[in-house]
C-alpha atoms as a printed R data frame, in Angstrom:
   type eleno elety resid chain resno       x       y       z
1  ATOM     1    CA   UNK     A     1 -78.944  -3.339 207.380
2  ATOM     2    CA   UNK     A     2 -79.854  -7.012 207.185
3  ATOM     3    CA   UNK     A     3 -79.948  -8.439 203.674
4  ATOM     4    CA   UNK     A     4 -83.314  -9.567 202.366
5  ATOM     5    CA   UNK     A     5 -83.095 -12.894 200.548
6  ATOM     6    CA   UNK     A     6 -86.190 -13.825 198.564
7  ATOM     7    CA   UNK     A     7 -86.998 -17.275 197.192
8  ATOM     8    CA   UNK     A     8 -89.675 -18.342 194.727
9  ATOM     9    CA   UNK     A     9 -91.756 -21.350 195.802
10 ATOM    10    CA   UNK     A    10 -91.946 -22.374 192.155
11 ATOM    11    CA   UNK     A    11 -88.141 -22.698 192.063
12 ATOM    12    CA   UNK     A    12 -88.101 -25.449 194.713
13 ATOM    13    CA   UNK     A    13 -87.803 -28.044 191.927
14 ATOM    14    CA   UNK     A    14 -84.256 -26.816 191.384
15 ATOM    15    CA   UNK     A    15 -83.319 -27.752 194.953
16 ATOM    16    CA   UNK     A    16 -83.497 -24.363 196.623
17 ATOM    17    CA   UNK     A    17 -85.633 -25.458 199.608
18 ATOM    18    CA   UNK     A    18 -82.726 -26.820 201.725
19 ATOM    19    CA   UNK     A    19 -80.731 -23.667 201.003
20 ATOM    20    CA   UNK     A    20 -83.667 -21.474 201.998
21 ATOM    21    CA   UNK     A    21 -84.041 -23.370 205.270
22 ATOM    22    CA   UNK     A    22 -80.310 -23.097 205.963
23 ATOM    23    CA   UNK     A    23 -80.287 -19.347 205.370
24 ATOM    24    CA   UNK     A    24 -83.379 -18.912 207.568
25 ATOM    25    CA   UNK     A    25 -81.280 -20.164 210.483
26 ATOM    26    CA   UNK     A    26 -78.937 -17.175 210.166
27 ATOM    27    CA   UNK     A    27 -80.278 -14.342 212.362
28 ATOM    28    CA   UNK     A    28 -78.346 -11.840 210.212
29 ATOM    29    CA   UNK     A    29 -80.625 -12.491 207.207
30 ATOM    30    CA   UNK     A    30 -84.277 -11.835 206.441
31 ATOM    31    CA   UNK     A    31 -85.383 -14.790 204.291
32 ATOM    32    CA   UNK     A    32 -88.760 -14.660 202.571
33 ATOM    33    CA   UNK     A    33 -90.485 -17.160 200.291
34 ATOM    34    CA   UNK     A    34 -93.068 -15.997 197.789
35 ATOM    35    CA   UNK     A    35 -95.361 -18.055 195.597
36 ATOM    36    CA   UNK     A    36 -93.929 -16.181 192.620
37 ATOM    37    CA   UNK     A    37 -91.238 -13.549 192.137
38 ATOM    38    CA   UNK     A    38 -92.328 -12.783 188.543
39 ATOM    39    CA   UNK     A    39 -89.048 -14.058 187.086
40 ATOM    40    CA   UNK     A    40 -90.466 -17.100 185.326
41 ATOM    41    CA   UNK     A    41 -87.620 -17.311 182.813
42 ATOM    42    CA   UNK     A    42 -85.067 -17.547 185.627
43 ATOM    43    CA   UNK     A    43 -87.258 -19.818 187.696
44 ATOM    44    CA   UNK     A    44 -87.720 -22.330 184.892
45 ATOM    45    CA   UNK     A    45 -84.038 -22.525 183.932
46 ATOM    46    CA   UNK     A    46 -82.000 -22.747 187.127
47 ATOM    47    CA   UNK     A    47 -81.802 -22.089 190.869
48 ATOM    48    CA   UNK     A    48 -82.165 -18.425 191.718
49 ATOM    49    CA   UNK     A    49 -82.986 -16.052 194.540
50 ATOM    50    CA   UNK     A    50 -83.103 -12.318 194.972
51 ATOM    51    CA   UNK     A    51 -80.793 -10.481 197.355
52 ATOM    52    CA   UNK     A    52 -81.971  -6.985 198.162
53 ATOM    53    CA   UNK     A    53 -83.916  -6.973 194.893
54 ATOM    54    CA   UNK     A    54 -81.047  -8.229 192.706
55 ATOM    55    CA   UNK     A    55 -81.440 -11.544 190.879
56 ATOM    56    CA   UNK     A    56 -78.770 -14.067 191.838
57 ATOM    57    CA   UNK     A    57 -78.614 -17.224 189.733
58 ATOM    58    CA   UNK     A    58 -76.398 -20.291 189.572
59 ATOM    59    CA   UNK     A    59 -76.150 -23.733 188.022
60 ATOM    60    CA   UNK     A    60 -76.713 -25.555 191.340
61 ATOM    61    CA   UNK     A    61 -78.013 -24.826 194.842
62 ATOM    62    CA   UNK     A    62 -74.437 -25.033 196.155
63 ATOM    63    CA   UNK     A    63 -73.262 -22.450 193.639
64 ATOM    64    CA   UNK     A    64 -76.303 -20.331 194.450
65 ATOM    65    CA   UNK     A    65 -75.346 -20.321 198.118
66 ATOM    66    CA   UNK     A    66 -71.842 -19.099 197.239
67 ATOM    67    CA   UNK     A    67 -73.278 -16.446 194.902
68 ATOM    68    CA   UNK     A    68 -75.697 -15.230 197.586
69 ATOM    69    CA   UNK     A    69 -72.885 -14.963 200.130
70 ATOM    70    CA   UNK     A    70 -70.735 -13.069 197.604
71 ATOM    71    CA   UNK     A    71 -73.579 -10.647 196.841
72 ATOM    72    CA   UNK     A    72 -74.112  -9.995 200.546
73 ATOM    73    CA   UNK     A    73 -70.398  -9.342 201.108
74 ATOM    74    CA   UNK     A    74 -70.310  -6.994 198.137
75 ATOM    75    CA   UNK     A    75 -73.302  -5.063 199.459
76 ATOM    76    CA   UNK     A    76 -71.701  -4.861 202.911
77 ATOM    77    CA   UNK     A    77 -68.526  -3.459 201.334
78 ATOM    78    CA   UNK     A    78 -70.556  -0.771 199.539
79 ATOM    79    CA   UNK     A    79 -72.413   0.041 202.748
80 ATOM    80    CA   UNK     A    80 -69.095   0.447 204.581
81 ATOM    81    CA   UNK     A    81 -67.788   2.780 201.864
82 ATOM    82    CA   UNK     A    82 -70.861   4.967 202.168
83 ATOM    83    CA   UNK     A    83 -70.353   5.271 205.933
84 ATOM    84    CA   UNK     A    84 -66.753   6.481 205.566
């Protein structure tokens, strides 16, 4: 199953737009931008995204990218366990 990565348009001020565009280039991901993800506390404080409904946050867009990749790998590992 392809991971769904959701971005909040209001979080762009934290530098998430280039990361969103980069992830959109990966055909393995479904990347969606919403006007609001109803996580205003997260949105105001730092870069964040949601991966398959789970909030992923970091101090910088670069750290957010690493955290998103880690969350996807973790989910893939769980998916592989369930198939065995």
